[in-house]
C-alpha positions in Angstrom: -5.7 28.5 26.8 -2.8 26.4 25.5 -5.3 23.4 24.8 -2.3 21.3 23.1 -0.7 21.7 26.7 -3.5 20.0 28.7 -3.1 16.1 29.4 -6.6 15.7 28.9 -8.3 18.6 27.5 -11.3 17.4 26.9 -11.5 17.6 30.7 -11.2 21.6 30.1 -13.8 21.8 27.5 -16.1 19.8 29.9 -16.1 22.1 32.7 -16.4 25.1 30.2 -19.8 23.6 29.5 -20.7 22.4 33.0 -20.0 25.9 34.3 -21.7 27.6 31.8 -25.0 25.7 32.2 -24.7 26.2 36.3 -24.3 29.5 35.5 -27.2 30.0 33.0 -29.5 27.4 34.3 -29.3 25.2 31.1 -29.4 21.6 31.0 -26.2 20.2 30.7 -27.4 16.9 28.3 -28.3 19.9 25.6 -25.6 22.0 25.7 -22.8 21.6 23.0 -19.4 23.7 22.1 -19.5 26.0 19.4 -16.3 26.9 18.1 -15.2 30.2 15.7 -12.0 30.8 14.1 -10.6 34.6 15.2 -8.4 36.7 13.0 -6.2 36.5 15.8 -2.9 34.5 15.2 -1.3 34.6 18.5 -2.7 34.8 22.1 -0.9 38.2 22.4 -2.9 39.7 20.0 -6.0 38.8 22.5 -6.5 42.2 24.2 -10.4 41.1 25.6 -11.8 38.5 27.5 -14.6 36.9 25.7 -18.2 37.3 27.4 -18.8 33.4 27.3 -16.2 30.8 26.4 -12.6 30.9 26.4 -10.0 31.8 23.4 -8.0 28.5 22.7 -4.5 28.1 20.9 -1.9 25.4 20.0 -4.2 23.6 17.5 -2.7 22.2 14.3 -4.1 21.2 10.6 -3.0 18.6 8.5 -3.2 19.3 4.7 -4.5 22.4 4.8 -4.1 26.1 5.9 -6.5 28.6 7.5 -7.0 32.1 5.4 -7.7 35.0 7.8 -8.6 37.4 5.4 -11.4 35.0 3.3 -11.9 32.9 6.8 -11.8 29.8 5.0 -9.9 26.7 4.3 -7.7 26.7 1.3 -4.8 24.5 0.0 -1.2 23.9 1.7 1.6 25.2 0.6 4.1 22.8 -1.2 6.1 21.2 1.6 4.1 22.3 4.1 2.2 19.4 5.5 1.1 20.7 8.9 -0.2 24.5 9.9 -1.0 26.0 13.1 -4.5 27.5 13.3 -5.1 30.8 14.2 -6.6 31.7 17.8 -10.5 29.7 18.1 -13.1 31.0 20.2 -14.7 28.1 22.2 -18.4 29.1 23.1 -20.7 26.6 25.1 -24.3 26.9 23.9 -27.6 25.5 23.9 -28.2 22.8 21.1 -31.4 24.1 20.2 -30.2 27.6 19.7 -27.2 26.6 17.6 -27.8 27.9 14.0 -25.1 27.1 11.2 -24.5 28.6 8.2 
């Protein structure tokens, strides 16, 4: 999903959470979104569908860049202010099951 191309991207993400809550019988007020940065550079690299959630593209980062090999933020290159993020996986999850590392 090209998130930047939507007029109101929050509506898509809200609908994603609502549909998952309805499917799994979760309370909506106790659900949230978990985001993972994938190893995919472009949407064309993605060959499978996620079990839950969706893949999104079209997000940019200012002042830093994402290192795919190390899976972390690094300083941006000189004279490169804005960089595109790799494909992100957005997963609806119950808040009490979310364990951050």
